[in-house]
N, C-alpha and C positions, 0 to 999 in steps of 0.2 A: 504494500500500500504506500502511496505517496505521502511522505512526511509532512508536506505542506497542508494536507487535509487534516492531519492530527493537530498540527500547530494552529490552524485556523479554528478548529473545533474548541481547542483549549482557550482561545481568545474569546469565545462566545459563552464560556461557562458563567452561570449565574449561581452564586452560593445559596445552598439550601440547608436549613436546619430541621431535623426531625425531633419533635418533642411530644410529650404525652398529652393526650386530649384531656387529661384531668386538670390541665391548666386553664380550661374553659369552664364557665358556669354551665349548668344544665340548659339554660335558655340559649346561650351561644352555641352549644353543641347541637341543639335542635335546629337552630338557624343554619349552621354549617351543613347539617344533613339535608336540609330542605333547599340548599342553595339560596338562602335568604339573608345572608350577611350584608352589611353595608359596604363591603369590599369584595374584590374579585375572588371567587372561591370555586374549587373543583372538588366536590364531595366524592367519597368512595365508601366502601363498606366499613372501613375502620376509622374514618375521620375525614381527612381531605387535605388538599393543597390550597394554600392561600398566597396570593401574590402581594408582596410588600412593595416591591419596586426599588429603584435606586436612582435618584432619591425616592423616598416613599411616595407611592402613587396617590394615596389619600390617607386620612386619619380615620380609623374605624369609629363608628358611633358606639359600639359595644366597649365598655370601659375595660373589661378583662383583655379583650383583643388589642385595645389601644396601648395598654401597658406592654404587651408582648411586642407590638410593632415598634415601640420606642427602643426596647432592648435590641430588636433585630436591626433597626437603623444604626444604632451605635456599633453593632458588630459587623455591619456591612452585609447582612443577610438579605437576599432578594426574594426568596421563597420560604414559606413555612410548611412543613408537613406535620399535620396533627394525626397521631396514630395511637390507638389504645395500647400498643406494645412498645412505644418509643420511650425514651428516657425522660425522667422528671428532672427539671432544671432547678437546682438549688436557688432559692431567693424568689422564685415565682410562686404565687399562691396556688394551692391545690383545692379543687372543688369536688365534692362527691356528685354522683350522677343525679341526685335528687335535690341538690342545693338550689335555693332560689337565687335571684340576683343578689 
C-alpha cells in the first residue's frame, strides 16, 4: 500500500474518547437513545457517539453533557463514545440509571 495514503489518513484523525454512559443522567441517556440530544449524536445499542467538534460545535443544553464537553474541549477530544462497558472517568459525576436530573 502507498505510504502517502496512510500518512494522509493519519492527518485526518479526529480524537475520540470512550467513557461510561453512567456519566449521563437517566434523562440524557434516554435522549441519547432517542437521538434527541441538543447536539449531534449517533445512538447505538450500548450508548452512542457524540460529536464535540474542534473547536466545539455547540454547547449542549443538557448540563451533564455540557460538563463533559468542556473537559473534552480542554483535552482536544472531537468525538465522545458513550458505552455501558467503557471506563469511568475519575472526577466526572456518576448517575444511576434511575437518577432524575
